[in-house]
N, CA, C and O of each residue as an XYZ file, in Angstrom:
720
protein
N     -36.254    175.991    -14.758
C     -34.779    175.280    -14.924
C     -34.748    176.555    -13.414
O     -35.356    177.572    -13.080
N     -33.736    175.762    -12.936
C     -32.337    177.088    -12.133
C     -31.991    177.523    -12.746
O     -32.222    177.165    -13.901
N     -31.028    178.824    -12.459
C     -30.056    179.680    -13.143
C     -28.292    178.210    -13.223
O     -27.352    178.362    -14.003
N     -28.385    177.255    -12.405
C     -27.008    176.985    -12.441
C     -27.833    175.418    -13.620
O     -27.043    174.866    -14.386
N     -29.165    174.966    -13.604
C     -29.359    174.147    -14.721
C     -29.600    174.875    -16.505
O     -29.396    174.302    -17.575
N     -30.082    176.267    -16.262
C     -29.518    176.952    -17.534
C     -28.281    176.945    -17.560
O     -28.215    176.325    -18.622
N     -27.067    177.135    -17.252
C     -25.662    177.261    -17.495
C     -25.186    175.924    -17.965
O     -24.226    175.760    -18.717
N     -25.992    174.912    -17.421
C     -25.446    173.602    -17.986
C     -25.959    173.256    -19.281
O     -25.318    172.543    -20.054
N     -27.487    173.900    -19.645
C     -27.892    173.563    -20.507
C     -26.954    174.048    -21.552
O     -26.390    173.421    -22.448
N     -26.913    175.393    -21.215
C     -25.774    176.281    -22.437
C     -25.043    175.599    -23.118
O     -24.868    175.600    -24.337
N     -24.420    174.752    -21.997
C     -23.063    174.116    -22.351
C     -23.071    172.689    -22.926
O     -22.257    172.179    -23.695
N     -24.315    172.099    -22.308
C     -25.134    170.804    -23.495
C     -25.612    171.116    -24.948
O     -25.601    170.496    -26.011
N     -26.085    172.487    -24.485
C     -26.402    172.666    -26.203
C     -25.001    173.281    -27.220
O     -24.849    172.921    -28.388
N     -24.316    173.994    -26.694
C     -23.374    174.519    -27.527
C     -22.715    172.942    -27.911
O     -22.517    172.740    -29.109
N     -22.370    171.820    -26.929
C     -21.930    170.819    -27.684
C     -22.396    169.777    -28.418
O     -21.710    168.902    -28.946
N     -23.664    169.896    -28.442
C     -24.809    169.235    -29.123
C     -25.168    169.775    -30.304
O     -25.855    169.091    -31.063
N     -24.921    170.598    -30.537
C     -25.067    171.825    -31.365
C     -24.309    171.582    -32.594
O     -24.689    171.418    -33.754
N     -23.156    171.598    -32.066
C     -21.881    171.261    -33.160
C     -21.923    169.793    -33.133
O     -21.766    169.368    -34.278
N     -22.086    168.787    -32.209
C     -21.919    167.232    -32.835
C     -23.139    166.902    -33.486
O     -23.084    165.774    -33.975
N     -24.225    167.487    -33.665
C     -25.528    167.338    -34.196
C     -25.105    166.910    -35.754
O     -25.373    165.874    -36.362
N     -24.211    168.290    -36.256
C     -24.052    168.341    -37.867
C     -23.107    167.161    -38.034
O     -23.300    166.288    -38.881
N     -21.979    167.170    -37.116
C     -21.021    166.111    -37.427
C     -21.750    164.799    -37.383
O     -21.319    164.001    -38.216
N     -22.726    164.363    -36.647
C     -23.595    163.131    -36.751
C     -24.207    162.959    -38.018
O     -23.993    162.087    -38.860
N     -25.465    164.475    -38.045
C     -25.824    163.983    -39.473
C     -24.732    163.866    -40.731
O     -24.971    162.883    -41.432
N     -23.691    164.584    -41.129
C     -23.178    164.515    -41.833
C     -22.251    163.232    -41.791
O     -21.677    163.089    -42.870
N     -21.936    162.259    -40.859
C     -21.132    161.187    -40.761
C     -22.436    160.152    -41.202
O     -22.069    159.218    -41.914
N     -23.595    160.179    -40.948
C     -24.703    159.825    -41.840
C     -24.739    159.963    -43.157
O     -24.459    159.029    -43.909
N     -24.985    160.796    -43.450
C     -24.420    160.595    -45.021
C     -23.279    159.585    -45.617
O     -23.159    158.707    -46.471
N     -22.543    160.249    -44.652
C     -21.005    159.474    -45.239
C     -21.481    157.751    -44.918
O     -21.178    156.960    -45.810
N     -21.997    157.350    -44.037
C     -22.329    156.234    -43.806
C     -23.329    155.417    -44.943
O     -23.331    154.231    -45.270
N     -24.182    156.573    -45.404
C     -24.987    156.118    -46.417
C     -24.350    155.655    -47.673
O     -24.609    154.699    -48.403
N     -23.560    156.470    -47.725
C     -22.558    156.177    -49.220
C     -21.378    155.099    -49.013
O     -21.302    154.261    -49.911
N     -20.628    155.016    -48.166
C     -20.085    153.935    -47.432
C     -21.143    152.419    -47.917
O     -20.546    151.425    -48.332
N     -22.231    152.406    -47.840
C     -23.038    151.133    -47.473
C     -23.195    150.823    -49.099
O     -23.487    149.660    -49.378
N     -23.025    151.775    -50.214
C     -23.236    151.541    -51.253
C     -21.610    151.440    -52.166
O     -21.535    151.661    -53.375
N     -20.562    151.113    -51.401
C     -19.469    151.179    -51.719
C     -18.610    152.404    -52.174
O     -17.462    152.315    -52.608
N     -19.351    153.607    -52.007
C     -18.561    154.881    -52.203
C     -17.496    155.109    -51.412
O     -17.474    154.941    -50.193
N     -16.564    155.510    -52.126
C     -15.173    156.341    -51.088
C     -15.625    157.369    -51.010
O     -15.697    158.043    -52.037
N     -16.221    158.018    -49.464
C     -16.378    159.083    -49.245
C     -15.774    160.005    -48.370
O     -15.052    159.593    -47.462
N     -16.047    161.560    -48.586
C     -15.366    162.383    -47.779
C     -16.124    162.602    -46.414
O     -17.286    162.222    -46.559
N     -15.936    162.987    -45.382
C     -16.442    163.703    -44.041
C     -16.011    164.994    -43.581
O     -14.843    165.169    -43.234
N     -17.082    166.136    -43.546
C     -16.441    167.119    -42.742
C     -17.422    167.676    -41.701
O     -18.518    167.116    -41.737
N     -17.303    168.554    -40.867
C     -18.045    168.718    -40.169
C     -19.825    169.727    -40.756
O     -20.736    169.838    -39.935
N     -19.910    170.080    -41.626
C     -20.835    170.395    -42.308
C     -20.874    170.045    -43.915
O     -21.441    170.691    -44.796
N     -20.266    169.087    -44.016
C     -20.524    168.267    -45.307
C     -19.951    166.699    -45.583
O     -18.886    166.310    -45.105
N     -20.706    165.976    -46.312
C     -20.244    164.772    -46.899
C     -20.851    164.571    -48.012
O     -21.888    165.102    -48.411
N     -19.893    163.435    -48.754
C     -20.035    163.211    -50.091
C     -19.108    162.219    -50.971
O     -17.893    162.292    -50.787
N     -19.426    161.636    -51.567
C     -18.548    160.806    -52.159
C     -17.107    161.533    -52.749
O     -17.165    162.580    -53.393
N     -16.297    161.105    -52.562
C     -14.659    161.647    -52.888
C     -14.712    161.953    -54.406
O     -14.013    162.870    -54.838
N     -15.561    161.183    -55.297
C     -15.085    161.653    -56.633
C     -16.259    162.316    -56.978
O     -17.360    161.772    -57.053
N     -15.982    163.706    -57.228
C     -17.065    164.641    -57.640
C     -17.741    164.214    -58.873
O     -18.920    164.388    -59.182
N     -16.656    163.532    -59.631
C     -18.084    163.198    -60.860
C     -18.561    161.740    -60.774
O     -18.867    161.149    -61.809
N     -18.635    161.140    -59.576
C     -19.616    160.000    -59.344
C     -21.090    160.165    -59.858
O     -21.661    161.251    -59.951
N     -21.703    158.789    -60.220
C     -22.951    159.197    -60.428
C     -23.747    158.042    -59.645
O     -23.863    156.981    -60.260
N     -24.164    158.102    -58.691
C     -24.325    157.080    -57.750
C     -25.571    156.405    -57.961
O     -25.833    155.233    -57.689
N     -26.395    157.376    -58.534
C     -27.835    156.521    -58.952
C     -28.906    156.688    -58.244
O     -28.672    157.309    -57.208
N     -30.008    156.378    -58.388
C     -31.543    157.247    -57.390
C     -31.301    156.276    -56.265
O     -31.442    156.892    -55.209
N     -30.972    154.919    -56.034
C     -31.078    154.288    -54.660
C     -30.210    154.688    -53.931
O     -30.600    155.075    -52.829
N     -28.804    154.758    -54.203
C     -27.542    155.285    -53.658
C     -27.766    156.708    -53.113
O     -27.474    157.112    -51.988
N     -28.313    157.364    -54.077
C     -28.273    158.962    -53.511
C     -29.225    159.343    -52.879
O     -29.058    160.362    -52.207
N     -30.629    158.640    -52.859
C     -31.821    158.476    -51.818
C     -31.097    157.829    -50.771
O     -31.580    158.485    -49.849
N     -30.369    157.103    -50.252
C     -29.402    156.744    -49.371
C     -29.186    157.752    -48.490
O     -29.688    158.152    -47.439
N     -27.856    158.198    -49.577
C     -26.839    158.989    -48.976
C     -27.396    160.390    -48.300
O     -27.054    160.915    -47.241
N     -28.311    160.788    -49.213
C     -29.473    161.771    -48.637
C     -29.999    161.923    -47.910
O     -30.062    162.988    -47.295
N     -30.854    160.495    -47.570
C     -31.656    160.430    -46.704
C     -31.566    160.407    -45.732
O     -32.404    160.924    -44.992
N     -29.931    159.461    -45.076
C     -29.354    159.161    -44.142
C     -29.105    160.120    -42.945
O     -29.432    159.789    -41.805
N     -28.547    161.259    -43.208
C     -28.660    162.854    -42.431
C     -29.672    162.798    -41.835
O     -29.573    162.483    -40.649
N     -31.139    163.092    -42.430
C     -31.878    163.847    -41.517
C     -32.413    162.143    -40.610
O     -32.613    162.098    -39.397
N     -32.534    161.056    -41.442
C     -32.762    159.893    -40.497
C     -31.972    160.106    -39.130
O     -32.571    160.286    -38.070
N     -30.926    160.080    -39.204
C     -29.700    159.876    -38.166
C     -30.474    161.487    -37.198
O     -30.778    161.578    -36.008
N     -30.531    162.066    -37.819
C     -31.192    163.241    -37.146
C     -32.278    163.066    -36.555
O     -32.298    163.583    -35.438
N     -33.392    162.431    -36.922
C     -34.689    161.892    -36.138
C     -34.287    160.798    -35.427
O     -34.906    160.752    -34.364
N     -33.683    160.095    -35.530
C     -33.187    159.346    -34.613
C     -32.282    159.808    -33.213
O     -32.355    159.088    -32.217
N     -31.387    161.110    -33.197
C     -31.233    161.724    -32.302
C     -32.331    162.089    -31.507
O     -32.395    161.593    -30.382
N     -33.197    162.855    -31.874
C     -33.966    163.216    -31.361
C     -35.415    162.538    -30.841
O     -36.327    163.154    -30.289
N     -35.387    161.331    -31.112
C     -36.105    159.609    -30.444
C     -35.148    159.757    -29.040
O     -35.662    159.936    -27.936
N     -33.714    159.658    -29.248
C     -33.240    159.445    -28.026
C     -33.216    160.669    -26.988
O     -33.067    160.572    -25.770
N     -33.396    161.862    -27.751
C     -33.407    162.949    -26.558
C     -34.272    162.857    -25.797
O     -34.077    163.066    -24.599
N     -35.878    162.400    -26.457
C     -36.943    161.996    -25.712
C     -37.000    160.988    -24.357
O     -37.446    160.980    -23.210
N     -36.202    160.105    -25.337
C     -36.197    158.748    -24.171
C     -35.731    159.219    -22.833
O     -36.325    158.957    -21.787
N     -34.487    160.024    -22.930
C     -33.443    160.418    -21.973
C     -34.600    161.432    -21.353
O     -35.148    160.843    -20.421
N     -35.085    162.580    -21.524
C     -35.280    163.390    -21.043
C     -35.774    163.245    -19.896
O     -35.324    164.056    -19.087
N     -36.988    162.094    -19.246
C     -37.155    161.847    -17.765
C     -35.901    161.526    -17.004
O     -35.579    162.311    -16.113
N     -35.443    160.882    -17.148
C     -34.242    160.883    -16.599
C     -32.908    161.608    -16.365
O     -32.213    161.629    -15.349
N     -32.691    162.303    -17.770
C     -31.863    163.603    -18.042
C     -32.277    164.502    -18.419
O     -32.315    164.560    -19.648
N     -32.649    165.326    -17.893
C     -33.802    166.375    -18.594
C     -33.021    167.210    -19.647
O     -33.393    167.304    -20.817
N     -31.737    167.903    -19.065
C     -31.091    168.922    -19.923
C     -30.497    168.118    -20.652
O     -30.135    168.663    -21.694
N     -30.145    166.743    -20.563
C     -29.402    166.037    -21.727
C     -30.329    165.511    -23.007
O     -29.820    165.250    -24.097
N     -31.712    165.392    -22.746
C     -32.361    165.183    -23.347
C     -33.289    166.404    -24.481
O     -33.791    166.212    -25.589
N     -33.224    167.601    -23.659
C     -33.822    168.790    -23.900
C     -32.897    169.305    -25.077
O     -33.355    169.581    -26.185
N     -31.501    169.417    -24.733
C     -30.556    169.697    -25.916
C     -30.387    168.643    -27.000
O     -30.104    169.238    -28.040
N     -30.423    167.773    -27.131
C     -30.658    166.354    -28.313
C     -32.128    167.104    -29.111
O     -32.237    167.443    -30.290
N     -32.864    167.176    -28.308
C     -34.059    167.115    -29.644
C     -33.930    168.663    -30.013
O     -33.962    168.976    -31.203
N     -33.779    169.676    -28.992
C     -33.675    171.010    -29.314
C     -32.467    171.589    -30.662
O     -32.717    172.465    -31.490
N     -31.228    170.835    -30.547
C     -30.512    171.069    -31.700
C     -30.894    169.968    -32.523
O     -29.725    169.757    -32.849
N     -31.379    169.283    -33.002
C     -31.784    168.589    -33.594
C     -33.079    169.296    -34.666
O     -33.056    169.326    -35.896
N     -34.057    169.774    -33.837
C     -35.451    170.419    -34.462
C     -34.627    171.854    -35.101
O     -34.993    172.263    -36.203
N     -33.594    172.528    -34.413
C     -33.231    173.869    -34.582
C     -32.393    173.786    -35.863
O     -32.531    174.738    -36.631
N     -31.601    172.873    -36.202
C     -30.821    172.645    -37.109
C     -31.699    172.099    -38.168
O     -31.347    172.686    -39.191
N     -32.772    171.183    -38.489
C     -33.643    171.045    -39.823
C     -34.674    172.289    -40.304
O     -35.204    172.443    -41.404
N     -34.781    173.200    -38.978
C     -35.620    174.244    -39.217
C     -34.566    175.295    -39.691
O     -35.053    176.089    -40.496
N     -33.535    175.460    -39.464
C     -32.483    176.484    -40.169
C     -32.297    175.935    -41.902
O     -32.621    176.617    -42.874
N     -31.718    174.592    -41.951
C     -31.928    174.149    -43.054
C     -33.087    174.359    -44.009
O     -32.871    175.178    -44.902
N     -33.913    173.951    -43.994
C     -35.092    174.050    -44.233
C     -35.561    175.664    -44.684
O     -36.182    175.793    -45.739
N     -35.221    176.959    -43.795
C     -34.789    178.175    -43.985
C     -33.500    178.731    -44.851
O     -33.327    179.914    -45.143
N     -33.098    178.224    -45.014
C     -31.601    178.067    -46.215
C     -31.761    177.318    -47.430
O     -31.089    177.439    -48.454
N     -33.209    176.123    -47.106
C     -33.485    175.504    -48.306
C     -34.134    176.583    -49.345
O     -33.821    176.823    -50.512
N     -35.210    177.184    -48.466
C     -36.169    178.200    -49.428
C     -35.087    178.919    -49.793
O     -34.826    178.629    -50.960
N     -34.185    179.868    -49.283
C     -33.688    181.243    -49.741
C     -32.513    180.507    -50.424
O     -31.774    181.275    -51.041
N     -32.279    179.634    -50.449
C     -30.384    179.771    -51.145
C     -30.218    178.551    -51.402
O     -29.989    178.465    -52.608
N     -30.210    177.626    -50.957
C     -29.999    175.890    -51.798
C     -30.674    174.965    -51.243
O     -30.611    174.754    -50.032
N     -31.409    174.290    -52.053
C     -32.218    173.177    -51.574
C     -30.958    172.188    -50.532
O     -29.803    171.800    -50.709
N     -31.919    172.098    -49.491
C     -31.149    170.896    -48.449
C     -31.190    169.215    -48.911
O     -31.047    168.782    -50.054
N     -31.452    168.351    -47.540
C     -31.720    167.039    -47.904
C     -33.197    166.985    -48.594
O     -33.585    166.946    -49.762
N     -33.905    167.003    -47.186
C     -35.048    166.808    -47.901
C     -35.743    167.331    -48.504
O     -36.854    166.818    -48.639
N     -35.436    168.680    -49.210
C     -35.925    169.172    -50.701
C     -35.429    168.102    -51.635
O     -36.295    167.516    -52.284
N     -34.112    167.740    -51.813
C     -33.680    166.951    -52.896
C     -34.539    165.505    -52.689
O     -34.759    164.782    -53.661
N     -34.958    165.187    -51.456
C     -35.652    164.073    -51.390
C     -37.028    164.050    -51.875
O     -37.610    163.082    -52.366
N     -37.411    165.040    -51.711
C     -39.113    165.545    -51.929
C     -38.817    165.491    -53.484
O     -39.484    164.772    -54.227
N     -37.570    166.456    -54.029
C     -37.452    165.939    -56.081
C     -37.587    165.417    -56.682
O     -38.199    165.441    -57.750
N     -36.614    164.255    -55.767
C     -36.272    162.830    -56.196
C     -37.653    162.149    -56.280
O     -37.958    161.894    -57.445
N     -38.476    161.824    -55.457
C     -39.928    161.701    -55.387
C     -40.900    162.260    -55.928
O     -42.003    161.879    -55.535
N     -40.866    163.235    -56.896
C     -41.986    164.061    -57.524
C     -42.665    164.525    -56.343
O     -43.843    164.180    -56.445
N     -42.458    165.165    -55.240
C     -43.118    165.765    -54.572
C     -43.073    166.942    -54.469
O     -44.012    167.627    -54.064
N     -41.859    167.410    -54.854
C     -41.571    169.467    -54.737
C     -40.412    169.134    -53.618
O     -39.958    168.042    -53.274
N     -40.078    170.536    -53.148
C     -39.295    170.678    -52.427
C     -39.685    170.441    -51.065
O     -38.771    169.915    -50.431
N     -40.532    170.608    -50.524
C     -41.624    171.307    -49.347
C     -41.978    170.189    -48.571
O     -41.534    170.167    -47.423
N     -42.723    169.199    -48.972
C     -43.650    168.120    -48.551
C     -42.500    167.101    -47.242
O     -42.546    167.082    -46.012
N     -41.740    166.504    -48.050
C     -40.772    165.672    -47.315
C     -40.021    166.781    -45.945
O     -39.991    166.452    -44.759
N     -39.558    167.900    -46.423
C     -39.112    168.808    -45.382
C     -39.663    169.131    -43.987
O     -39.041    169.274    -42.934
N     -41.596    169.248    -44.347
C     -42.345    169.849    -43.585
C     -42.673    169.184    -43.088
O     -43.221    169.482    -42.027
N     -42.576    167.787    -43.498
C     -42.815    166.536    -42.307
C     -41.831    166.172    -41.349
O     -41.955    166.048    -40.130
N     -40.824    166.016    -42.082
C     -39.346    165.975    -40.884
C     -39.591    166.990    -39.878
O     -39.451    166.708    -38.688
N     -39.932    168.105    -40.241
C     -40.237    169.676    -38.998
C     -41.217    169.442    -38.243
O     -41.310    169.854    -37.087
N     -41.989    168.801    -38.794
C     -43.466    168.595    -37.955
C     -42.812    167.688    -37.087
O     -42.557    168.069    -35.944
N     -42.488    166.502    -37.465
C     -42.063    165.206    -36.165
C     -41.149    165.868    -35.385
O     -41.269    165.988    -34.166
N     -40.252    166.296    -36.027
C     -39.071    167.050    -34.385
C     -39.977    168.448    -33.796
O     -39.406    168.781    -32.757
N     -40.915    169.194    -34.003
C     -41.802    169.655    -33.131
C     -42.553    169.196    -32.538
O     -42.751    169.842    -31.509
N     -43.260    168.177    -32.647
C     -43.800    167.340    -31.856
C     -42.915    166.693    -31.053
O     -43.255    166.869    -29.883
N     -41.775    165.915    -31.153
C     -40.930    165.304    -30.188
C     -40.541    166.457    -29.297
O     -40.743    166.233    -28.104
N     -39.899    167.945    -29.663
C     -39.644    168.818    -29.166
C     -40.210    169.172    -28.134
O     -39.594    169.504    -27.121
N     -42.005    169.147    -28.283
C     -42.674    169.305    -27.174
C     -42.881    168.431    -26.237
O     -42.991    168.719    -25.045
N     -42.942    167.431    -26.657
C     -42.917    166.268    -26.223
C     -42.051    166.010    -24.927
O     -42.372    165.451    -23.878
N     -40.813    166.604    -25.327
C     -39.263    166.610    -24.591
C     -39.336    167.763    -23.770
O     -38.964    167.618    -22.605
N     -39.644    168.617    -24.047
C     -40.190    170.009    -23.372
C     -41.237    169.636    -21.787
O     -41.132    170.039    -20.628
N     -41.924    168.969    -22.270
C     -43.462    168.219    -21.047
C     -42.215    168.187    -20.274
O     -41.721    169.022    -19.516
N     -41.787    166.918    -20.682
C     -41.008    165.278    -19.988
C     -39.982    166.470    -19.041
O     -39.975    166.324    -17.818
N     -39.217    167.518    -19.606
C     -37.917    168.119    -18.987
C     -38.284    169.267    -18.151
O     -37.485    169.963    -17.525
N     -39.587    169.412    -18.191
C     -39.988    170.774    -17.696
C     -39.433    172.150    -18.244
O     -39.595    173.241    -17.698
N     -38.887    171.954    -19.187
C     -38.275    172.852    -20.098
C     -39.337    174.320    -20.485
O     -40.232    174.279    -21.329
N     -38.964    175.626    -19.611
C     -39.872    176.453    -20.091
C     -39.216    177.464    -21.039
O     -38.203    177.153    -21.665
N     -39.974    179.073    -21.188
C     -38.930    179.678    -21.566
C     -37.716    179.907    -21.771
O     -37.107    179.915    -22.840
N     -37.237    180.158    -20.393
C     -35.972    180.402    -20.000
C     -34.672    179.183    -20.864
O     -33.504    179.446    -21.150
N     -35.316    178.071    -21.057
C     -34.869    177.122    -21.477
C     -34.658    177.373    -23.137
O     -33.663    177.448    -23.858
N     -36.134    177.465    -23.367
C     -35.679    177.895    -25.211
C     -34.800    179.054    -25.240
O     -33.736    178.845    -25.823
N     -34.925    179.933    -24.881
C     -34.092    180.921    -24.947
C     -32.605    180.743    -24.780
O     -31.786    181.301    -25.510
N     -32.303    179.955    -23.807
C     -30.923    179.879    -23.776
C     -30.476    178.230    -24.735
O     -29.334    177.787    -24.858
N     -31.474    177.743    -25.167
C     -30.916    176.507    -26.124
C     -31.271    177.346    -27.719
O     -30.996    176.792    -28.783
N     -31.883    178.677    -27.660
C     -31.916    179.415    -29.138
C     -30.649    179.910    -29.225
O     -30.040    179.588    -30.245
N     -29.918    180.807    -28.207
C     -28.821    181.373    -28.490
C     -27.540    180.596    -28.362
O     -26.560    181.171    -28.835
N     -27.322    179.338    -27.789
C     -26.431    178.687    -27.848
C     -26.504    177.756    -29.096
O     -25.408    177.402    -29.531
N     -27.474    177.357    -29.663
C     -27.692    176.523    -31.017
C     -26.950    177.644    -32.008
O     -25.936    177.327    -32.631
N     -27.537    178.993    -32.109
C     -27.030    180.071    -33.349
C     -25.614    179.966    -32.772
O     -24.925    179.355    -33.588
N     -25.033    180.254    -31.886
C     -23.845    180.042    -31.619
C     -22.663    178.789    -32.108
O     -21.588    178.955    -32.686
N     -23.271    177.591    -31.670
C     -22.938    176.573    -32.567
C     -23.198    176.469    -33.910
O     -22.370    175.693    -34.388
N     -23.759    176.774    -34.533
C     -24.284    176.940    -36.158
C     -23.130    177.634    -36.339
O     -22.301    177.139    -37.102
N     -22.852    178.835    -35.725
C     -21.579    179.880    -36.577
C     -21.034    179.427    -36.238
O     -20.131    179.558    -37.064
N     -20.499    178.539    -35.206
C     -19.261    177.579    -34.878
C     -18.666    176.857    -36.232
O     -17.588    176.990    -36.811
N     -19.608    176.188    -36.446
C     -19.660    175.009    -37.452
C     -19.563    175.791    -39.123
O     -19.168    175.161    -40.104
N     -19.977    177.156    -39.173
C     -20.061    177.386    -40.253
C     -18.472    177.699    -40.700
O     -17.950    177.537    -41.803
N     -17.902    178.194    -39.480
C     -16.885    179.051    -39.660
C     -15.685    178.331    -39.300
O     -14.612    178.901    -39.501
N     -15.691    176.657    -38.579
C     -14.748    175.889    -38.315
C     -14.815    174.813    -39.725
O     -13.767    174.299    -40.115
N     -15.776    174.606    -40.244
C     -15.439    173.985    -41.617
C     -14.491    173.870    -42.314
O     -13.770    172.873    -42.279
N     -14.314    174.800    -43.036
C     -13.322    175.018    -43.734
C     -11.967    175.033    -43.215
O     -11.020    174.797    -43.966
N     -11.749    175.388    -41.546
C     -10.874    175.092    -40.797
C     -10.294    174.333    -40.639
O      -9.097    174.217    -40.905
N     -11.141    173.466    -40.066
C     -11.427    171.730    -39.799
C     -10.964    170.915    -40.758
O     -10.198    169.982    -40.517
N     -11.456    171.249    -42.070
C     -11.347    170.643    -43.284
C     -11.977    169.120    -43.088
O     -12.853    168.860    -42.263
N     -11.326    168.085    -44.067
C     -11.627    166.679    -44.189
C     -11.304    166.032    -42.970
O     -10.144    166.031    -42.557
N     -12.589    165.267    -42.121
C     -11.854    164.403    -41.177
C     -12.241    163.015    -41.235
O     -12.167    162.213    -40.304
N     -12.764    162.743    -42.696
C     -12.755    161.425    -42.937
C     -12.646    161.623    -44.299
O     -12.594    160.658    -45.061
């Protein structure tokens, strides 16, 4: 990629890096709304508006799984776009993979995330579902990188900008507060 393409990629990753959080959380929000729950949506979290609500197994599975499902769809869209719009495709797939890999690390160190909770709900333990999602995203990222001809400068640019986007989301989430 040329220098000007890397600059455009940096901007795209910054934007998609923030939007991927919102879209992921919107997936949780929509999953809850499908079951009739009053939901709240923020940049980095979504859930039933009533903290005492007991959604039950299938509603909880839907709400929890909808976020990662939306992220996987985002990556598939990015892969589809990669030949015609290589920078957009790469940005979409990279940010999807980056956020779920980061979520996996956080899940190991601090707090079980969506895929870990699904694995626990299914009796599989916290890691198999998450490893499957990350594995799928890494395959999609590899295919997208080949289609878009992204080399190490693109990966480095995307990594730095994704890191900045995650930092922005973490600090903006309490400031922005509830969106829906």
